[in-house]
N, C-alpha and C positions, 0 to 999 in steps of 0.2 A: 600742783601748779600746772601740770601737763594735761589736765582734763577740762580745759576751757572754762574753768571757774564755775562748774555746774553744781558743786556741792552746796547744800543749804547751810545757813548759819548754825554753828555748833556741831557740825559733822566732825566726829573725832575718830582717829585711827591710832590704836595702840600696837606696839611691836614687842614681841617677846625678846627678840635680838635685833640689834642694829649693826649691820656689817659695813655700811658706808656712811657713817654719821658725819655731819658737816657742822662746823661752828662758824663764828664770825669771820668775815673776809675769806670765806672758802677754806678756812683751816679745817683739819680733820677733827671730829669729835669721837673719842674712843669710849665706847660704852663699857661699864663694868659688867661683870658676869651676872650680878644681881641688881637690877635697876627697874625704874619705871620710865618709859619714853613714849611719847605720843605727839600727835599733831592735831590741830583744830582749825577748821576752815571758817571764814567769816567774810561777809560782804558789808561794806559801808556805802550808803546811798550817795554820799558826797565827800569831797576832799577833806582830809583831816588837817587841822591847823598846824600841828607839829607831829608828824607821823611817828618819829622815833621816840616820842614821849610814852607811847603805848608800851614799849619795852620796859620802861621804868615802872609804869603803872602795874603791869602784870607781875613784875618782880616783887613789888611791895605787897600785892595781894597774896602771892605765894608765901612770902615770909610771914605775914600776919596769920594766915591759916595754919601754918606749921607751928607758930608760937601758941596759937589756941590749943594745939594738941601736945603742948608741953615740950616742944623742941625750941627752947628759949634762946639759944646762943647762935642762931642762924642769922647771918647778915647778907646784904648785897655787896657786890663789888663792881664798880664801873668797868665796862658798860653793860654786861649781861650775865654776870655770874651770881650764884648763891654760894655762900662761904660759911664754913664752921671752923672757928678758931684758926683762920688763915688757910685752911685747906678747902679746895673746891669740892662742893657737894652736888652742884647742878648748874644748868645753864638754860638760856632761852635764845631762840633764834626766830626772827620774823621775816618771812618772804612776802613781798608786796608787789602787786601789779595794778596799774591804772587802766581801766577798761575804756573803750571808745564811748560808752554811754555815761562816762564821768563817774561811774561807780568805782570803788576800790575793793579789790579782792585780796585777801591775805591768808597766809597759813602760819599759825603760831606753833613752833616746835618746842617741847620741854623735855629735858632729860634730867633725872635725879638718881644719884647713886643710893642704893639701899645698904649694900655691903660691899666692902673692898677687899679683894683677895691679894695674896702676894703676887700672883700673875698680873693682876690689874696694875699694881704699883710698878711692876717692871715695864709695862707697855705704855704707861701714861707719864709724860715728861713734866709733871708738877705734883705738888702735894694734893692728895685727894682723900676724901672721907666719905663714909656711908651714913645715911640717916639713922639706921638701926643700931649704930655704934654709939649714938649720942644718948639715947634713952631706951631702955628695954620696956616694951609695952606689948604683951602677947595679944592684946585685943586689937592692935593695929596691924592688920594683915596687909599684904601687898595690894590687894584689891581695894581695901579701905583707903590706903594712902593714895592710890591712883584716883579714887573718887574725890578726895580732898583737893588734890592738885587740879583735877579737871574742873571742879566747882569754882576754884579761884580764877582759872583762865576764863571760863564762860562769864563769870560775874564781871571781870575786867573788861571784856569785849562789849558787854551789854551796857556798861556804864561810861565807857571812855569818852564818847562824844560830849558828855555833859560834865566832865570832871573839871575841877578848879586846878589849873596848872601851878598856881602858887602853893596851894596845899600839897599837891603832888610832889613838888620839889622839896618841900620841908619834910614830908614823910620819907622820901628817899634819903635825905641827908641824915635823918635820925637813925637810919639802919645801915648806912654806908660804912663798910669795914675800914676803908681807907680815909675817911673824913678826918682832916686835920693832921694827916701823916705826911712826912717828908719823903718824896719819891723822885726818881728821875723819869722824865717823860721825853718823848721824841717828837719834835715839831720841825717839819721841813728838813729831816735828816740831821737835826741838831739836838744834842742831849742837853736838857735843862733841869737843874735841881729846883724843885718847887714844893710847896705845901698844897695838898689837894683839898679843895673846898666844896666838893660835891657838884650839884647842878643848880642852875637858877630856873626861874619860872618859864623861860623861853627855851629850855632844853640845852643850854650851853654848859659846857664843862668848865668849872671854875678852878683856877690855879693861882696861888699867890707867889709871885716872884717879881724881881725888879721893883720892889716896894709898892706893888699894886696888884689888884685882882685882874688876871688875864682870862678872857673868855674864848673858848674854842668850840668849833662845830664838832659834831659827833665823829666825823671822819678825819679830822685834822690831827688828832693826837693819839699817841700810843704810850701806855705806861710800860716802863721797863720791868719785866716780870721778875718777881721774887727778889726785889732789891729795895729793902727798907733802909733808909738813911737816918742818921742822928740829926736832931734839930741843931 
């Protein structure tokens, strides 16, 4: 992001170790000792209709590619996590700038845990899992997994301008770990008990409370972490 947007589409940078990882809302991202983390640069020639829908599109592609490789129980969790049986296995972060020539330049960052050590569990403040603990496959090396993830991101970026947002929202809701679960959310510093209903075709976060579906923008709502309620 600091290089004046000079990188060509698909330029990727992989890191062996990430010492100052960043998550959503400038929260820290703590890398596990054994992981895959990389960033991809991309330019769009014109404004995107709903830019944050790209985050969902990439997550869907990543999950589908992992499913193809027999990692069947991986889901998404709003807004940008990959989940295995409730434990976080990876995340996506997109940085975006609008240039004076009306082009959009962005960097997609992806981090995925391969193995989780006892030290990792002590330093990370939530349940985490590693991809290689899900299914043992000696043919899937770290490099091959990196290639699978990179392919999914590049495919997402090349297709996104032409995607159908309605189909996108349906695909997300099919793999959303929290879909139809009762959670507490924070809206305007107020805690609300609600049933999470995924996203709609306009990228709004859908929650059922007060006997109706309530729609929220990406930045308006926060799910209270690790708090699953009874119906």
